[in-house]
Each structure stands twice: as structure tokens, then as C-alpha cells.
N, C-alpha and C positions, 0 to 999 in steps of 0.2 A: 846903215839900214834906216830907211825912212820911217818916221813915226815912232822910233824907239826913244825911250827916255833914259838918259844916262845919269845914274846916281853918283854924285860926288862922294868920295870917302869922308866919313865923319872925322872931325878933328881928333887928334889923339888926346884922350883924357889925361888929366894930370893927377889922377887919384891913385892911391895905393890902399891895401886893405885897412890900414889905420886911418885913412882919410875919409871920415864919415861924411863930410860935406860933399865930396865928389860922388860918393855912393848914393846919397840922397838925391843929388841932381840926376844921376843916371836912372834911378828908380822912378823919379818924377817924369822923365822922358819916356819910360816904358810902362806907363800906367795902364795902357790897354792890355798888355800881356799879363800884368799883375791881376787885373780884374778878371781876365779869362781863367787864370789859375785859381783865383778865389772861388769863382762859380764852379769850376771843375771839382774843387775840394768839397764844396757844399753838396754837389750832386753825388759825389763818391760816398760821402758819409751817409747821405740820405738813402742811397741804394744799399749800403751795408746794413743800415738800421732796419730797412724794410725787408730786404731779401734774405740777409744772412742771420742777423741777431734776432730780429723780431721783438715784440714788446715783452717787458718783464714786469711782473706785479710783485709788490712787497707785501708779504704776509707777516703780521706782527701779533705777538702775544705778550702779556705782562704777567709776571709772577711776583706775588708778595712773599718776602722772605721774613720769617719770624721764627728763628731756630731756638727760642728759649724753652717752650713747653717740654720738648723731649729731653732737655737737660735737667729737669726737675727730678727730685727724689720720688721714687715710686711709692704709692701708698702701702704696698706690702712690706717694703723695706722699712718704711717709717713705723709701721705697726710692730714689726719685729724688734727694731732697735729702740722703740719708745722715745723717738726724738722728734723735734719739731721739723716738719718738712721745709726744705730750702725753697724759697720762691723762685719761679722762673724769671730770669732777667734777660734783657736784650743786650747782645754783644756787638761791638763795632765790627767785628770780623764776619758777622753773619752774611751780609751781601756778597762778600768775597767768597764765602763758602758756597753760596748758591750759584755764583758764576762758575766755580770749579766743578760743581755737580753737573751743570749743563754743558760744560766743555769737554766731557769725556768722549774721546773719539770712537769708542766702542758703541756709543748710542747711535750714531749715524750709520755705522756698519750694520748694526742689528736692525734698524729701521729699513734700510735698503734691502737686506736679506729677507725681511718679513714681507715687504711689498712685492718683491720679485721684479724680474726684468720686464715683464709684460706691462707693469704699471707705468714704466718710464718710456715705453715704446711710442713712437710718433703715430698719430692717427693717419689713416690713408688719405691722400689728397683727393678732393672732389672737384676742383676747378682747374682751369689751365694755369692760372697764376700760381696756385698751390703746387701743381705738378712741377712748374718751373722752379719754384723755391726748393722743392724737395730734391730736384736734380742738382741744383747748385750746392745745397747742403751735402748731398752725397759725394759730390766731387771734393768739396772741402774736407769732409770727413775722411775720404780715401787719402787725401794728401796728408792729413794729420796722422793717419795710421801708418803711412809710409815713413813719415819723419820719425814717429815713435819707434817703429821697427829698426830704423837706421840707428837711432840713439841706443836702442837695446843691443844691437849688434856690436857697436863700438864700446859698450860697457858703461855708457854715461847715464843709463837709466834702467831700472829693473823692469822685467816683464810684469804687466798688470792685467787683471781680468776686467770684464765689463762692470761687474759690481764694484770692484775697487775704484775704477775710474768714476763711476757714479757717486761713490762715497766721497772721493776727493772733490768732485764738482759741487756736491751739496754742502760739504764742509766749507768750501771757499765762498759759497753764497749765503751761509748762515752767519749771523752776528748775535753774540750774547754780551750785552752791555748793561752795567748797573746805572740806574738813574741817580744823578747827584742829589745828595741831601734827602734821600728817601730809602725805603726798604723795597723798592721795586726793581726787578730785573726785566729788561726788555729782550725778548728772543724774536729775531726776525729772519726771514729768508726771502730771497728774490727768485721767482720761478715764472716760467712763461705762461703757465696755466694757473689761474687763481685758486680754483677749487682743488686741484692737485696739490698746490702749495699748502693750502689749509690742512689737507689730509696728512701730508708729510710732517708738518709742524705739530699737528695734534698727536700723531703717532710718536713723534720725538719727545714731546712733553710727557705723554703717558708713560713711556718707557723710563724716562728720567725720574718721574715721581715714584714709579713702582720700585725702581732700584733704591731710591732714597728711603722709601718705607722699609724695604728689605734690609737696609743697612742699620736701621734703628730698632728692629725687633728680631727675636730669635724664632725662625720658622721650624726649628727642630721638632717641637711637639706636634705641630700640624702634620709635618712630613712623616713623623713616626706613625701617627694614627692613620694617615692616608695610606702609607705602605702596608701597615698591618691590616687595614680594611681591604685593600686590594688583594693581599695574600689570602685572607680568610674567604673572600668572595671566590677567588680561584679554587681554593681547597673545597669550598662548598659545592661549586659547580662540578669539580672532579668527583667528589663523593656521591653527589646526586646522579651523576652520569653512571657511576659504577652500580649504584643501587637500582637505577632504572634498567641497566643492562641485565642485572641479576633477576629483576622481576620479569623482564621480557624474555629471558633465556629459556624459560620453560615453555612447554607446548601451550599451556594455558597461563596467561600472565598472572602474577601474584600481586594483588593490590593491597590485601590486608591478611596477615597470617591468621589472626584470631577469628576474624569474621569469616574468612574463607573456610577455616577448619570447621567452625560451627555449621556453616552452610553445607559443606561436603558431608559431615556426619549425619545431618538431618536428611540430606538427599539420599545417602546410603541406606538409612533406616527406612525411608519411604520406598526405596527400590526393593529392599528385602521384603517389606510387607506386600508390595505388588507382586513380587516373585512368588511368595507363598500363596497368594490368591490365585495366581495363574496356574501354579502347580496343582492346587485343588481343583481348579476348573479343568485341567488336563486329565486328572484322574477320573472326574465325572464324565468328561467327553469320551475317554477311552472305554469306560463301562457302557456308555450309550452306543458306541460304535460296535462293541462286541455283541451287545444285545440285538442291534439292527442286523449284523451279519448273520446271527443265528436265525432270526426271523426270516431273513431273505433266503437263507439256505432251505428253509422248510416250505417256502412258497414255490409253486410250479411257475416255470418261466412262460409256458403257453397254456391257453385255455381254449375249449371248443366254442367256436363262434356260431356254427350251424351244422345240422345232421340230416342226411337224406336216407329215409327208411323205406323198405318194401316188404310184402308178406313173405313169410318163410315157406318155401315150397315143401320142405320136408314135413313141416307141421301140418300143412294142408293135406299131404298124402296120408299122414297118420290119422288125420281126422276122417278122411274118406274111408280108410281101413277100419277105423273105429265104428263108423256107421254100418259098414258091411258086416263087421263082427256082431253088431247088435241085431242086425237083421237075421243073421245066421242063428244067433242065440234064440230069437223068437221062434224060428222055424224048428230048431232042434228041440226046444221045450215042448212044442206040440207033438213032436214025433217020439222023443225018447223019455221024456219026463224030467222032473227037476233033479233028481239025484243021480242022473246018469253021468258016466265018465265024460262023454262028449260035452255035456253042459258045463262041467267043471273046467275042462280045457278051454272052452270059449271064455268062461268068466276070467280065468287066469290071463288069457291073452288080452282081454279087454282092460283089466287092471294094469297089466304091464304097459299097454299102449297109452292108457291115461297118464301113467307115471312119466312116460317119455314125452307126451304132449305137454304135461305140466313143466317138465324140465326144459323144454325148448321155448325160445322166445318166439312169439307169433310173428314178429317183424325182424327183418335182417337189415343192418346198417350198410348201405351201399357206399356212401361218401361222407367224410367228416371234414369240416373247415376249421383249422386251428389259427389262433392269433396270440399276440403277446398279452400278458396279463397286466392290467392297469395297476393292480395292487403291487405286483412285482416291480413295475417301473417306479411307482411312487416310493416303494421301500428302497429301491436302488438310488433314487434321487435324494431321499432323506439320508441314506448312508453316505453318499458322496458329499453332501453338505456338511454332515457331521465330521467326515474326514478332513474337509477343507478347514472347518473351524478348529479341528484338532491341530492341523499343520500351522494355522495362524497362531494358536496358543503356544505351540513349540517355538515358533519364530519369536514371539514376544518374550518368551522365557529366555531364549538365547540372547536377544538384545538386552534384556535386563541383566543377564549375567555379564555381558560385555560392559554395560554401563557401570555395574557394581565394580568390576575389575578396574575400569578407568578411574572411578572415584577413589578406589583404594590406592591406585598409582599416584593420583594427585595428592592424596593425603600423605603418602610416603615422600613425595617430592617436596611438599610444603614442610614436612617435618625435617627434611634434609636441609632446605634453604632457610629455615626459620632462624637458625643460629647466625648465619652470615647476614641475613637481613636485619636481625636485631643489632648486630655489631655495627653495621653500616648506619642504621637509623640512630644509634647512640652517637656515632661519630658525627653525623650531620647535626644532631641536637647540640653536641658540644661546640661544634664550629659555629652554629647559629648563636649560641650564647656568647662565644668570644666575639663574633661579629657585632652583636649588640653593644658589647663593651667598647669596641673600637669605634662604632658609629657614634655612640654617645660622647666618647672622648674627642672624636673628630669634630662633631658639631660644637662641643664646648670650646675647643681650641680655635675654631673658626670665629665663634662669637668673641673670644678674647682678642683675636687678631683684628676683628672689625672695630672693637672698642679701642684698641691701640691705634688703629689707623685713624679713627676720629680724634684721638688724643694727640697723635703726632701730626699736628696741623701746621708745621713750620713752613711749608711751601704750599701756597694757595694760588690757583689760577684766578686772577682778578679780571683778566680779559682773555677770552679764548682766542685761538688763531683766527684773525680777521684780515681779509684781503682788501687792498685799496680798490676803489671803484675805477680809477684811471690808472693806467700803467705808470710805474715810477721811472722806467727807462724804456726806450731812449727819450730824452727830453728834446723837444723840437728846438727850443731856444739854444740849448747847449750844443745840440748837433749843428745848428746853423753857425754859431760862433766858432766852434772848433773847426768845422769845415772851411769857413772863411779864413780863419787865422792860419790853419795848416796850408791852405792853397796859396795865401799871400806869402807866407814864409818860404814855401817851396818855389813859388814864382820868383821871389826876390833872390833866393840863392841861385836859381837857374840863370837869371839875367846877369847877376854879378859874375858867375862862373864863365858865361859865354863872353862877356865883355873883357874879363881878365885874359882869357885865351886869345881873343882877337887882338888885344893890346900887346900881348907878348910876341905876336907875329908881324906887326907893322914895322915898316922901315922908319928911319929917323925923319924923313920928309913927309910921313903920314900916308905913304902908299904901301900897298901890299906887294909882296914879291910876285914876279911874273908866274902865272899858272896858279897862284894862290887865290883864295876866296876870302871874303870878309867874314 
């Protein structure tokens, strides 16, 4: 084949695994491959540090250990025993005691449980690179979960919860070390987020100091008063609820037995006085109504408004007859004389006719117009008004009777409930007195505990949890050196392995078998 370059086989090396000179000569000839492997190792570790592990910040806190004060004799015991109090001394084992206090595994478990799973959850990615990192971490996390489940299935590892795994991770990242030739303990933790690491370490130190204080004082008194206070408060609430239900169970709520009884008695007396006045007014109104009815019965309902009169014809006829008789009388006197019988008859007729004329009305009523009497109507209106007033007075009397009955019912109800209310009020007063005792004891015990907490100053935080400004890991120099060394070692091993396999397949004359490859 034209233009092809035929490579002659390399001479068979004369090295064996124990021949270091031959191995170095081979590696010197393969320097390009070694350099490529070193660069690949550097890039691999850089990718791992950037994409997978990420930066880690060291959060450090320093604790001063001085466990002498709480070992001193208490002033109360000294006063009772009349002895000189033993001074507080520093002990060599105090730093080791402080380290043991902070290495309690339950502290980390309690801190993780108190913070919760949401505190340790990753924040949602906002950029493409963060989403890529999140996807890679999810894949790696899934692979770890599968491996852990496989180990659990074969019985090499127990099943753990998320909080337990967080506890193990934080415990592995936390360091508690005493500083040599000092009373200082350094507590540090490596965490991806500096602020979160400070919160975790602060919570850890607070929990440890709280348990340390609890170990050197007796909280029984405070707990006793706190429990008694809570019980008395619950009993007071229950008694006040029963008292309120009893006061509100009536139709009219009972707010004070003594005051309400006085008010009801006074109201009943006022109502009785008003009822007597109304009854007197009723009696007077009934008398006025009876008198008005009598007066109305005597009055005519109708009166004459107008009368049409005409002359009486009978009277006129009798007058004409009278004139005739008088004329006849004059004629007969001239004829017969005064003492005659005819004159006497005429005179008697004239007298009878005069009597009839005097008895008759000269006028005759032809038509009379009647109308209602104004006095009768006024009397009727006055009677109706008096009857309405009387009905109103009867209604007021009936309402007062009902009101008096209701007041008496309330008095009976108050008298019935007074005993129960008095017992419940006495119970509430007793409970409040007991509550004041427990409140006073609780406050005194809290003051004593605060004094003891100040006195028990064996562990003091001299440096609060502080995060480094720059991440402690990964270190760029260390990452480059480790990547380069790992790549070179891996490349050297690969070159030596390939050369060893190729050397084992060469023929004695340095050629490969037919069909074989170098």
C-alpha cells in the first residue's frame, strides 16, 4: 500500500516488576500518556469538587472549661454544718469532662429533630448550571439509596431514616477537640452553607450547655411548682366555667346574689306601690264611669232642631162660635131680660166654649225636625274616654302583677342558686389562694435556678459559632496536587500493565504472533 508507514515492533524490554530501572525507562518513553492522565485526573477532581461536593465552610466555636465552681460546698450546707467552705479548685480532668459533655450522640439527634427535615432540604435551583448540579446530585443520591437498600437486603446494614442519616452526617462533620495546655475546647463543623452551619452549631452548644446545667441542679422544685400551678390554673378555669354556666343557666343571669336580691326586693316594693296607686286610680275611674253612664242614661239621645206650626182650625171655629154666642146673648138680653133661662143657657155655653178655647193650643205643630243631642254625644265621648282609661289602668295593673310575679320567681331562683354559687365562689377563692402560693413558689424557684445558673459557670462560650469567610474545602492546591498525582499514578499503572501484557505475548525474536496485535 503506497504511502503507508510501517512501524517496526519495539524491542523486547528486559524489565520485570522488580526491575525499577526498566520501569522508569518505559515511563520516560510514555511521558505524553502520563501527562494526559495527570490532566484527566485534575479535571476529574475539579469537576467532582465543583459539581458534586461543592464548597464546605468550617464553623468554629470555643468553650472555656472551668468546672471548679460547681464542685464547691454550697453556702446552705456550710451554714448548717458550721464549717469552712472548701474552695473551688481547677482539676486536670476538667477539659476531658467538657469533651465528654459535647460528644454525647443524643445532642446531635435532638438538634436534627428540633430543626426538622425542611431545614436541611436543598434550595430550588435558579440557573441552568444549578439545575445540572441538582440533576447530577439526584442521580448520585439515587445510586447511594440503591446501594444502601442492597446492603439492607443482605443484612450488612440496618435500615435508617432520613433524620438518622442526617445525624450520622453531622456527627461525621463535627469535631470536638481540646486545645493543648489550655482550658479551651474547640467545637467545629463543616457545612456547605455558613449561616446554616452557625445555626446548627449554636443549637448544638445551647443544648449541651442546657443539659450540663440540668445535670448540676435539681429541677424538682421548679417542676413541682410548675405542675401544681398548671393544675390549679386548670381547676380554676373549670370552676369558673361551672360558675359561669350556673349564673347563665337562669332566664336572667345571676351576677351578684346579694346585690341582685336587694335590687329585686326594692323593685318588688316599687311595683307593689305602683300597683296600689293604679288600683286606687281604677276604683276612682270605675266610679266616674258609673256616674257618666247614669248621666248619659238621663239625657235624650235626640232633640228638636226646628218646628213648623199652623193655626188650629178647631180653635178658630170655637172662637167664631163664641162671637156668635155673644151676639145672641146681646139679642136675648134685649128680648128676655137678664134673669131669663135663655140668658143663663147662653152664658153657660159661652163659659164652656171659653174653657175649651183656653184648653186648646191656638197653633198646631205640622212638622218637627229632630237631631242628635250634642250634650249626649259629649257625654258619650267622655264615657268612652273614661272606659279606655279604665282599660289602660287594668292593663297596667295586669302588667304589674306579672312583673311582681317575675320578680318573685327571680328571688326564688336566686335563693335556690345562692347556695351553689356560694360554694363555687368559695372553691374558686380557695383555688386562687393555692395558685398564689404556687405562683410565689414557682417564681422563687426560678430565681434560685437563675442564681444557680449564674453560679454554675463552668462552661462558657468564649467564641460563638463563627464561619470562615472562605470555604475550607475543596482546596484548589490540594485538589490540583491530588488530581495530578492520582492521574500520574493511574497512567503509570496503565502503561506498565499494557507493556507487561504486550511483553507476555511477544515471540522470542521480538515479533507478535500472526493475527496478533501489539
